[in-house]
C-alpha positions as CSV (number, residue, x, y, z in Angstrom):
1,M,67.0,-31.6,-21.3
2,Y,69.4,-30.9,-23.9
3,C,71.2,-27.4,-24.1
4,P,70.5,-25.3,-27.1
5,K,73.8,-24.4,-27.5
6,C,76.1,-26.9,-27.4
7,G,74.0,-30.0,-27.2
8,K,74.9,-32.0,-23.8
9,K,72.4,-33.5,-22.0
10,N,71.9,-31.8,-18.8
11,D,69.2,-32.8,-15.6
12,D,65.5,-32.0,-16.5
13,N,65.7,-29.1,-13.8
14,A,68.8,-27.7,-14.5
15,Y,69.2,-24.1,-15.0
16,K,72.5,-23.7,-16.7
17,C,74.1,-26.6,-18.9
18,T,77.0,-28.3,-16.8
19,K,79.1,-27.9,-20.1
20,C,79.1,-24.2,-21.5
21,G,77.1,-22.6,-18.8
22,T,73.8,-21.6,-21.3
23,I,70.7,-20.8,-19.6
24,I,68.4,-23.5,-20.4
25,Q,65.6,-22.5,-18.7
26,Q,63.9,-19.7,-17.1
27,V,63.5,-19.9,-13.4
28,P,59.7,-18.4,-13.4
29,T,59.2,-15.3,-11.6
30,E,56.4,-15.3,-9.3
31,K,54.0,-12.3,-9.8
32,K,52.7,-10.6,-6.6
33,S,48.9,-11.0,-6.6
34,N,46.8,-7.6,-6.2
35,T,43.2,-8.8,-5.4
36,A,44.1,-8.0,-2.5
37,V,44.3,-4.5,-3.2
38,I,41.4,-4.6,-5.9
39,I,39.2,-6.3,-3.2
40,L,39.9,-3.4,-1.2
41,V,38.8,-0.9,-4.0
42,I,35.8,-2.0,-4.9
43,A,34.8,-2.3,-1.1
44,G,35.6,1.0,-0.5
45,I,33.7,2.2,-3.3
46,V,30.6,0.3,-2.6
47,V,30.6,1.5,1.0
48,G,31.4,5.1,-0.1
49,L,28.4,4.4,-2.5
50,F,26.1,3.8,0.5
51,L,27.3,6.5,2.8
52,L,25.9,8.7,-0.4
53,I,23.0,7.4,-1.0
54,A,21.9,7.5,2.9
55,I,23.4,11.3,2.8
56,L,20.6,11.8,0.2
57,A,17.8,9.5,1.4
58,A,18.2,12.0,5.0
59,I,17.7,14.8,3.0
60,A,15.3,14.0,0.4
61,I,12.8,12.1,2.5
62,P,12.1,14.6,5.1
63,S,11.7,17.6,2.5
64,F,9.3,14.9,0.6
65,V,6.9,14.6,3.3
66,N,7.0,18.0,3.7
67,Y,5.8,18.8,0.3
68,Q,3.5,15.9,0.5
69,T,1.5,17.7,3.6
70,K,1.3,20.7,1.9
71,A,0.1,19.8,-1.4
72,R,-2.8,18.2,1.1
73,D,-3.6,21.3,2.9
74,A,-3.4,22.8,-0.6
75,L,-6.1,20.7,-2.3
76,A,-8.2,20.9,1.2
77,Q,-8.0,24.7,0.5
78,A,-9.0,24.5,-2.6
79,E,-11.5,22.4,-1.9
80,I,-13.7,24.9,0.3
81,K,-12.6,27.8,-2.1
82,N,-14.7,25.3,-4.9
83,A,-18.1,24.9,-1.5
84,C,-18.0,28.2,-0.7
85,T,-18.0,29.9,-4.5
86,A,-20.6,27.1,-5.0
87,A,-22.8,28.0,-2.1
88,A,-22.6,31.8,-3.4
89,A,-24.4,30.8,-6.4
90,F,-26.6,28.1,-4.6
91,F,-27.8,31.6,-2.5
92,I,-28.3,33.8,-5.9
93,D,-31.1,31.0,-6.6
94,H,-32.2,30.4,-2.8
95,P,-31.6,32.8,-0.4
96,D,-33.7,31.9,2.2
97,K,-32.8,28.1,2.1
98,T,-30.0,26.2,4.2
99,I,-27.5,25.0,1.8
100,T,-25.9,21.1,2.5
101,L,-23.6,19.0,1.5
102,D,-25.8,17.3,-1.0
103,D,-27.0,20.3,-2.5
104,L,-23.4,21.2,-3.2
105,K,-23.2,18.2,-4.9
106,E,-25.9,18.9,-7.4
107,K,-24.2,21.9,-8.2
108,G,-21.1,19.8,-8.7
109,I,-19.3,19.9,-6.2
110,A,-18.3,16.4,-4.7
111,A,-15.1,17.1,-2.2
112,H,-12.2,14.6,-2.3
113,P,-12.4,11.4,-0.8
114,D,-9.6,12.6,1.7
115,V,-10.9,16.1,2.5
116,E,-13.0,16.4,5.3
117,L,-15.7,19.0,4.4
118,A,-18.6,20.5,6.4
119,I,-20.9,22.8,6.9
120,E,-20.7,24.5,9.8
121,D,-24.1,27.1,9.3
122,G,-25.3,27.0,6.2
123,T,-27.9,30.3,6.3
124,M,-27.1,32.6,3.6
125,E,-26.2,35.3,6.6
126,A,-24.2,32.9,8.6
127,L,-22.7,30.8,6.5
128,S,-19.0,29.1,7.6
129,M,-17.5,26.0,6.1
130,R,-14.8,23.8,7.5
131,A,-12.3,21.7,5.5
132,K,-9.6,19.4,6.3
133,H,-7.4,17.3,4.7
134,I,-7.2,13.6,6.7
135,K,-3.5,13.4,6.5
136,G,-3.0,17.0,6.4
137,N,-1.9,19.8,9.1
138,K,-4.0,23.1,8.3
139,I,-7.7,23.5,8.7
140,Y,-9.2,26.2,6.7
141,V,-12.6,27.8,7.7
142,A,-14.5,30.1,5.1
143,D,-17.0,32.6,5.9
144,R,-20.2,34.4,3.7
145,N,-17.9,36.5,1.5
146,C,-15.6,33.2,0.7
147,A,-12.9,34.7,3.1
148,I,-10.9,31.8,4.1
149,K,-9.1,31.8,7.1
150,E,-6.4,29.0,8.4
151,I,-6.4,27.4,11.6
152,Q,-3.6,25.2,12.9
153,P,-5.3,22.5,14.9
């Protein structure tokens, strides 16, 4: 390698010119790698996000299940209210008959497939109906005045 200042031929690995002392080539400075730090930061962020999602799931899932149960119970309550109203209309036309689930279907009341609707006493004087959603927690009972009572099983 030749010196750019004086033109003297030097060894290819020489750092300085042997004649004038001019620096011929820079010694490459080694950069420190930050790869390990970057990987640790990314791993920390991933773990933090995982923990955040786990905490939110631990809060949200039980609430969601509770709201589903409340909705199912409300569906059973609505079904028995509709059935009782239809039974009252049935007894206006047929006061001496006993009402059945088929009579309710003729009146347009078809219970939801997941709601168990039963007529315990189908007479006008002692009408008693019961409804429960198959995945619900509460049983609803209606009397001849369509007063609905909630029973915990």
